[in-house]
PALUMBA-942551 format. One line per 8 residues: number of its first residue (from 1); their letters; for each residue x, y, z of C-alpha. Coordinates in steps of 0.02 Angstrom, whole numbers, plus 50000, padded with zeros to 5 digits. Each point is the difference from the previous one (the first is absolute). Layout:
<atoms>
NUM	A	X:Y:Z ~ ...
</atoms>
This chain:
<atoms>
1	MPPRKRKD	51673:49912:48794 ~ 50076:49856:50101 ~ 49896:49907:50129 ~ 49994:50076:50173 ~ 50134:49925:50111 ~ 49938:49913:50155 ~ 50094:49935:50150 ~ 50002:49814:50038
9	TQEGLFGV	49849:49910:50071 ~ 50054:50030:50178 ~ 49988:50189:49988 ~ 49886:50118:49905 ~ 50021:50182:49954 ~ 50086:50114:50127 ~ 50044:49853:50113 ~ 49820:49951:50038
17	PSGQTMAQ	49973:49811:50006 ~ 49907:49932:49849 ~ 49835:49911:50024 ~ 49926:50136:50110 ~ 49835:49958:50081 ~ 49858:50122:49976 ~ 50016:50050:50183 ~ 50184:50043:49972
25	LHEILWKA	49957:50098:49844 ~ 49868:50097:50097 ~ 50125:50037:50138 ~ 50130:50066:49877 ~ 49874:50113:49916 ~ 49925:50066:50162 ~ 50176:50044:50057 ~ 50013:50096:49839
33	ADKLRGSM	49846:50100:50050 ~ 50081:50039:50168 ~ 50146:50084:49911 ~ 49890:50149:49962 ~ 49882:49988:50149 ~ 50098:50126:50103 ~ 50001:50137:49869 ~ 49817:50001:49943
41	DAAQYKDF	49827:49943:50053 ~ 49920:49833:49956 ~ 49898:50071:49856 ~ 50157:50067:49915 ~ 50117:49853:50021 ~ 49862:49884:49938 ~ 50013:50086:49831 ~ 50190:49988:49998
49	VLGLVFLK	50011:49818:50051 ~ 49859:49934:49893 ~ 50064:50099:49851 ~ 50172:49923:50018 ~ 49929:49826:50028 ~ 49901:50020:49839 ~ 50157:50058:49908 ~ 50095:49849:50067
57	YVSDAFAE	49861:49886:49944 ~ 49986:50063:49821 ~ 50189:49991:49984 ~ 50011:49823:50070 ~ 49854:49941:49892 ~ 50080:50081:49847 ~ 50169:49917:50035 ~ 49915:49833:50029
65	RREQIRAE	49911:50011:49832 ~ 50160:50058:49916 ~ 50091:49842:50054 ~ 49854:49894:49938 ~ 50009:50084:49829 ~ 50187:49971:49994 ~ 49982:49816:50045 ~ 49859:49974:49873
73	ALADGVPE	50098:50087:49861 ~ 50159:49899:50032 ~ 49899:49839:50007 ~ 49927:50044:49829 ~ 50175:50022:49930 ~ 49996:50191:49986 ~ 50179:50060:49973 ~ 50080:50118:50127
81	ARLESFLE	50005:50139:49871 ~ 49810:50003:49990 ~ 49966:49969:50185 ~ 49994:50184:50048 ~ 49854:50034:49881 ~ 49899:49865:50088 ~ 50041:50072:50172 ~ 49946:50175:49945
89	DRDEYKRE	49836:49944:49920 ~ 49869:50082:50112 ~ 49863:49886:49935 ~ 50088:49853:50081 ~ 49973:50083:50169 ~ 49827:50070:49968 ~ 49939:49828:49947 ~ 50038:49938:50177
97	EIFWVPET	49927:50158:50080 ~ 50172:50059:50055 ~ 50035:50187:50007 ~ 50141:50065:49891 ~ 50139:50071:50110 ~ 50120:50120:49913 ~ 50183:49973:50038 ~ 50013:50157:50108
105	ARWDGLAA	49860:49934:50112 ~ 50066:49824:50030 ~ 50026:49962:50182 ~ 50176:49929:49993 ~ 50068:50162:49928 ~ 49905:50108:50125 ~ 50053:49893:50148 ~ 50183:50004:49947
113	QAKVGNVG	49997:50189:50017 ~ 49890:50008:50155 ~ 50135:50085:50105 ~ 50087:50100:49865 ~ 49887:50152:50015 ~ 49851:50072:49905 ~ 49907:49837:50033 ~ 49833:50093:50011
121	ERLDQAMD	50026:50081:49830 ~ 50038:49832:49919 ~ 49847:49920:50079 ~ 49885:50139:49938 ~ 50073:49979:49826 ~ 49974:49812:50011 ~ 49817:50021:50048 ~ 49976:50122:49857
129	AIMKANPE	50084:49883:49875 ~ 49891:49852:50051 ~ 49840:50102:49982 ~ 50051:50063:49828 ~ 50040:49821:49944 ~ 49836:49931:50070 ~ 49850:50113:49965 ~ 49889:49901:50119
137	LTGVLSKI	50109:50064:50143 ~ 49985:50184:49951 ~ 49977:50105:50156 ~ 50013:49850:50115 ~ 50180:50006:50062 ~ 50046:50143:50115 ~ 50154:50105:49963 ~ 50031:50048:50181
145	FNRDSVDQ	50177:49942:50034 ~ 50099:50156:49956 ~ 49914:50122:50118 ~ 50096:50106:50124 ~ 49905:49919:50143 ~ 50064:49826:49956 ~ 50154:49938:50092 ~ 50106:49937:49854
153	RRLGELLD	50115:49899:50114 ~ 49854:49904:50073 ~ 49924:49981:49827 ~ 50161:49919:49940 ~ 49997:49881:50149 ~ 49818:49960:49961 ~ 50044:49959:49820 ~ 50143:49890:50059
161	LISRAEFS	49889:49905:50122 ~ 49861:49969:49874 ~ 50134:49927:49886 ~ 50013:49855:50120 ~ 49824:49944:49957 ~ 49985:49879:49855 ~ 49829:50006:49920 ~ 50038:49887:49852
169	GHEGRSAR	50020:49813:50020 ~ 49948:50010:50183 ~ 49945:49830:50069 ~ 49965:49945:49821 ~ 49872:50139:49975 ~ 49995:50140:49873 ~ 50057:50176:50043 ~ 49821:50061:49976
177	DVLGEVYE	49927:49876:50126 ~ 50132:50038:50130 ~ 49987:50188:49981 ~ 49811:49993:50002 ~ 50008:49919:50172 ~ 50135:50121:50058 ~ 49899:50149:49941 ~ 49847:49941:50095
185	YFLEKFAR	50106:49971:50155 ~ 50068:50177:49989 ~ 49830:50078:49975 ~ 49939:49914:50158 ~ 50154:50053:50099 ~ 49989:50180:49941 ~ 49813:50006:50039 ~ 50040:49949:50179
193	AEGKRGGE	50140:50129:50010 ~ 49886:50139:49941 ~ 49859:49955:50118 ~ 49832:50076:49955 ~ 50062:50070:49833 ~ 50055:49825:49950 ~ 49818:49951:49982 ~ 49989:50117:49851
201	FYTPASVV	50101:49882:49892 ~ 49991:49830:50084 ~ 49859:49880:50046 ~ 50051:49848:50105 ~ 50028:49851:49886 ~ 49883:49883:50095 ~ 49856:50124:49983 ~ 50032:50016:49813
209	RVLVELLE	50003:49811:49984 ~ 49829:49988:50083 ~ 49928:50122:49873 ~ 50080:49909:49853 ~ 49940:49830:50059 ~ 49824:50068:50025 ~ 49990:50077:49825 ~ 50099:49866:49906
217	PYKGRVYD	50060:50110:49856 ~ 50041:49859:49879 ~ 49979:50106:49845 ~ 49946:50175:49952 ~ 50026:50183:50046 ~ 50063:50036:50176 ~ 49987:50178:50068 ~ 50059:50093:50154
225	PCCGSGGM	49954:50186:50012 ~ 50126:50033:50141 ~ 50131:49872:49956 ~ 50141:50051:50117 ~ 50155:49902:49956 ~ 49901:49873:49897 ~ 49988:49858:50126 ~ 49823:49954:49947
233	FVQAEKFV	50058:49972:49822 ~ 50150:49895:50053 ~ 49892:49885:50106 ~ 49872:49986:49859 ~ 50139:49949:49882 ~ 50063:49871:50126 ~ 49824:49929:50012 ~ 49989:49981:49812
241	MAHQGRRD	50171:49916:49989 ~ 49959:49884:50146 ~ 49848:49938:49903 ~ 50099:49959:49843 ~ 49954:50161:49913 ~ 50108:50124:49906 ~ 50052:50176:50043 ~ 49900:50070:49856
249	DIVVYGQE	49839:49917:50062 ~ 49969:50158:50100 ~ 50020:50182:49947 ~ 50026:50123:50142 ~ 49946:50181:50013 ~ 50044:50113:50144 ~ 50013:50178:50060 ~ 50100:50080:50139
257	ANERTWRL	49997:50180:50062 ~ 50173:50004:50080 ~ 50148:50023:49882 ~ 50124:49899:50103 ~ 49877:49858:50025 ~ 49954:49999:49815 ~ 50185:49975:49959 ~ 50010:49855:50124
265	AKMNLAIH	49849:49918:49917 ~ 50072:50020:49826 ~ 50163:49920:50055 ~ 49908:49862:50093 ~ 49900:49953:49845 ~ 50155:50008:49890 ~ 50095:49883:50116 ~ 49858:49874:49999
273	GIGGNLST	49978:50010:49812 ~ 49823:50067:50015 ~ 49950:50112:49856 ~ 49886:50115:50096 ~ 49922:50165:49951 ~ 50031:50120:50144 ~ 49981:50148:49884 ~ 50147:50108:49948
281	KWADTFYE	49990:50103:50158 ~ 49937:49999:50179 ~ 49831:50083:50031 ~ 49859:50014:50127 ~ 49863:49875:49954 ~ 49859:50116:50056 ~ 50070:50152:49910 ~ 50061:49916:49841
289	DKHPDLKA	49946:49823:49962 ~ 50138:49930:49888 ~ 49891:49853:49942 ~ 49831:50083:49968 ~ 49931:49865:49885 ~ 50066:49848:50093 ~ 49882:49860:50049 ~ 50097:49876:50106
297	DFILANPP	49970:49817:50037 ~ 50086:50011:50168 ~ 50040:50147:50114 ~ 50117:49987:50149 ~ 50025:50153:50107 ~ 50058:50064:50169 ~ 49950:50185:49996 ~ 50060:50123:50133
305	FNMSDWHR	49887:49981:50152 ~ 49881:50141:50045 ~ 50083:50125:49881 ~ 49933:50176:50028 ~ 50109:50099:49878 ~ 49932:49940:49833 ~ 49937:50079:49839 ~ 49809:49998:50010
313	RTDDPRWR	49874:50055:49868 ~ 49819:49979:50047 ~ 49948:49974:49817 ~ 50123:49858:49970 ~ 49908:49861:49903 ~ 50089:49869:50106 ~ 49890:50043:50150 ~ 49854:49892:49943
321	FGVPPASN	49956:49950:50178 ~ 50023:50166:50087 ~ 50124:50143:50014 ~ 50142:49951:50121 ~ 50037:50124:50139 ~ 50146:50120:49982 ~ 50065:49940:50169 ~ 50026:49818:49948
329	ANFAWMQH	50039:49920:49831 ~ 49961:49819:50048 ~ 49838:49993:49901 ~ 50076:50102:49860 ~ 50130:49863:49975 ~ 49868:49865:50005 ~ 49887:50086:49874 ~ 50148:50035:49885
337	IISKLGVR	50046:49817:50007 ~ 49823:49942:49963 ~ 49993:50119:49851 ~ 50151:49910:49928 ~ 49930:49823:50012 ~ 49951:49906:49843 ~ 49832:49912:49985 ~ 50063:49848:50096
345	GSAGVVMA	50142:50085:50092 ~ 50047:49978:50183 ~ 50101:50106:50120 ~ 50088:49980:50166 ~ 50031:50158:50102 ~ 50088:50029:50166 ~ 49903:50127:50104 ~ 49997:50073:50174
353	NGSMASKQ	49873:49915:50114 ~ 49899:50160:50014 ~ 49939:49975:49822 ~ 49894:49850:50056 ~ 49889:50097:50119 ~ 50026:50188:49983 ~ 49846:50109:49977 ~ 50069:50176:50002
361	SGEGEIRA	49997:50114:49847 ~ 49894:49884:49896 ~ 50117:49850:50009 ~ 49862:49889:50069 ~ 49890:50039:49850 ~ 50140:49961:49877 ~ 50036:49835:50086 ~ 49816:49955:49997
369	ALVENDLV	49992:50039:49813 ~ 50150:49887:49966 ~ 49914:49858:50094 ~ 49829:50027:49921 ~ 50079:50000:49827 ~ 50070:49828:50044 ~ 50182:50050:49972 ~ 50070:49941:50167
377	SCMIALPP	50049:49817:49994 ~ 50101:49974:50158 ~ 50057:50096:50155 ~ 50152:49942:50098 ~ 50053:50069:50169 ~ 50190:49996:50016 ~ 50101:49970:50159 ~ 50101:50140:50080
385	QLFRTTQI	50185:50031:49967 ~ 50002:49940:49819 ~ 50052:50176:49949 ~ 50158:50054:50089 ~ 49981:50174:49926 ~ 49829:50038:50078 ~ 49900:49948:50151 ~ 49833:50037:49914
393	PACLWIFA	49895:49839:49999 ~ 49970:49938:49823 ~ 49883:49892:49899 ~ 49980:49933:49824 ~ 49856:50044:49883 ~ 49972:49877:49857 ~ 49892:50067:49859 ~ 49925:49900:49857
401	KDKSARGG	49901:50070:49853 ~ 49923:49828:49969 ~ 49953:49885:50145 ~ 49890:49886:49894 ~ 50030:49816:49960 ~ 50083:50029:49831 ~ 50141:49881:49963 ~ 49939:49869:50124
409	LIDRSGQV	50012:50114:50152 ~ 49871:49999:50140 ~ 49877:50143:49981 ~ 50040:50119:50142 ~ 49893:50145:49939 ~ 49929:50096:50147 ~ 50124:49924:50124 ~ 50160:50056:50085
417	LFIDARNM	50130:49888:50083 ~ 50071:50061:50165 ~ 50166:49932:50063 ~ 50073:50046:50170 ~ 50188:49970:49986 ~ 50047:50106:50152 ~ 50070:49850:50094 ~ 50105:49938:49855
425	GTMVDRTE	50182:50033:49959 ~ 50164:49969:50090 ~ 50108:50127:50090 ~ 50175:50005:49924 ~ 50061:50120:50135 ~ 49924:50109:50137 ~ 49923:50123:49877 ~ 49961:49910:49837
433	RVFTDEDI	49879:49864:49949 ~ 49994:49904:49834 ~ 49878:49881:49921 ~ 50072:49826:49980 ~ 49975:49896:49844 ~ 49866:49902:50095 ~ 49909:50161:50049 ~ 50000:50060:49820
441	QNIAGTYH	49936:49832:49936 ~ 49862:49997:50131 ~ 49938:50177:49962 ~ 50007:49978:49812 ~ 49932:49823:50011 ~ 49850:50059:50101 ~ 49959:50135:49873 ~ 50020:49886:49848
449	AWRGTPSA	49897:49863:50084 ~ 49863:50130:50028 ~ 50011:50050:49816 ~ 50015:49819:49944 ~ 50157:50029:49895 ~ 50100:49853:49932 ~ 50151:50040:50111 ~ 49894:49972:50156
457	HDAGFLYT	49939:49833:49933 ~ 50177:49947:49957 ~ 50060:50045:50175 ~ 49857:49907:50084 ~ 49914:50154:50071 ~ 49812:49991:50032 ~ 49914:50157:50063 ~ 49897:50003:50159
465	DDPGYCYS	49973:50143:50122 ~ 50127:49985:50141 ~ 49950:50095:50159 ~ 50135:50122:50051 ~ 50085:49991:49829 ~ 49886:50015:49848 ~ 49818:50032:49957 ~ 49902:50027:49839
473	ADLGEIRD	49870:50137:50021 ~ 49863:50055:49881 ~ 49961:50182:49962 ~ 49849:49999:50115 ~ 50106:49953:50149 ~ 50126:50135:49955 ~ 49860:50128:49988 ~ 49943:49948:50174
481	NDHNLSPG	50176:50043:50060 ~ 49988:50174:49920 ~ 50126:49947:49864 ~ 50138:49979:50128 ~ 50127:49884:49918 ~ 50108:49954:50150 ~ 50021:49809:49996 ~ 49986:49990:50189
489	RYVGAAEI	49816:50051:49984 ~ 49961:49845:49898 ~ 50118:49857:50040 ~ 49951:49994:50185 ~ 50102:49911:50132 ~ 50092:49839:49971 ~ 49920:49844:50073 ~ 50088:49937:50156
497	EDADHEPI	50056:49821:49978 ~ 49951:49882:50141 ~ 50138:49871:50013 ~ 49899:49878:50109 ~ 49837:50021:49902 ~ 49901:50019:50164 ~ 49830:50085:49975 ~ 50012:50179:50056
505	ATKIDRLK	49852:49990:50122 ~ 50074:49846:50084 ~ 50171:50084:50010 ~ 49928:50157:50082 ~ 49907:49896:50130 ~ 50155:49896:50038 ~ 50113:50151:50017 ~ 49872:50085:50114
513	QELFSAFD	49995:49850:50116 ~ 50190:49992:50002 ~ 50007:50184:50048 ~ 49872:49979:50141 ~ 50102:49851:50065 ~ 50156:50109:49997 ~ 49907:50134:50102 ~ 49948:49867:50129
521	ESVRLEQI	50177:49934:50013 ~ 50063:50177:50023 ~ 49881:50025:50149 ~ 50056:49834:50078 ~ 50182:50045:49985 ~ 49968:50173:50071 ~ 49920:49923:50158 ~ 50148:49883:50025
529	VRKKLENI	50123:50144:49987 ~ 49899:50106:50123 ~ 50002:49858:50131 ~ 50187:49978:49981 ~ 50028:50185:50026 ~ 49888:50003:50158 ~ 50105:49862:50081 ~ 50161:50101:49980
537	DA	50048:50087:50164 ~ 50019:50186:49984
</atoms>
């Protein structure tokens, strides 16, 4: 097969200038989403657009690797007659973690016939061919393009528009890196478009980064029992790579109850080259635990807040600390997560604020048991508007099975760190707040300084209680507060800085005298005004 023909350096495919910035690439792809927006709701066109973006990615990555193989073979003196056998050697692609794309599923051929007709049928066939050629993608790609409800004309236009996006060789980066960023961008945009339902598959990136920086999953088993689109795993992988690790330093396990969301997660992990075990099918974690024997080193989770419709068995062995109420699954999620922790495991969980203080239906007793068993390591109150998809105030629970001084850590047995981060974050528009890099470093740095971890020492963090921000409480003090875990109960009010350093008693006396003098002057001026008015003839 000859190399793909490209236009000159001034113009890319379909007349789009080469050297697109990421912002331009995002704009092109979001316009692609708009092509189907008018004919279906956000939840539906998310599946269409992300499925096609994934198809474009695997095809671009395949073509990119194909050209590399060709160049390597020719450089090694392989004759033209034998070149085809090298190009068709699937091991050459698998070795570089590139999916094999059968000829009928390659993007150039599909795009060339985008407006010929039967485009939906060809796309369904392409998805089927890719899954058959790559067993790890079995059941992941949706064959939804040839349905009667799909506007084939708009679908052809969508295919044409996505063709303008170059994922390979973009800004000197690999197709995988570019598409990984694009995929995350799309997940965020679709979560916003879907509103409340978007929270089912997407956790804001800055919140995930806080959890990852708190847990520091350098190596081991990472688990998420309600993994959504897999964002926790992607950020964990980025953390490992940023600290000179390798992708295989962590092994990820996840479960997701929603079929569509499970497919998104499988594609997300495939794009990022993460070999995760999300089971072979979606399933409800409470009804059918797909990883019954798993003991994880790290657990990252953002369960549905205050879920009332959940599968509850009162004799479930996971309820070691009390049977959760049927009306709310918050403490069911937390106990499930704790049951999955290894002997030195740690977990970070996003929860509704009510979990910190609620007493109804036995929740107060469960919370007290978690504290008394010394499982709670840190509680963090989050600022409002971090979650565009819900207005429910949220917090972070950090669990640790071992709070002792093993490995050079400070012994924090019998203690809990409280952090009030409600005043942190930056508004990016009128409705959404994000944590900045500095915010994330401060929160994580405070926790690691409290634990005495090497990363805190390297960053120059030294823990001390900071009124209005953080406080380390012992179990006795928490008992005195009836096991209420709201950070505001413990951190107190911030100290007011006195710029002139004047003693407070002296300042009060001075200000009192100034006020009395002002009263006297007011009386004097009033008398002058009265005299002036009396001298005016009526």
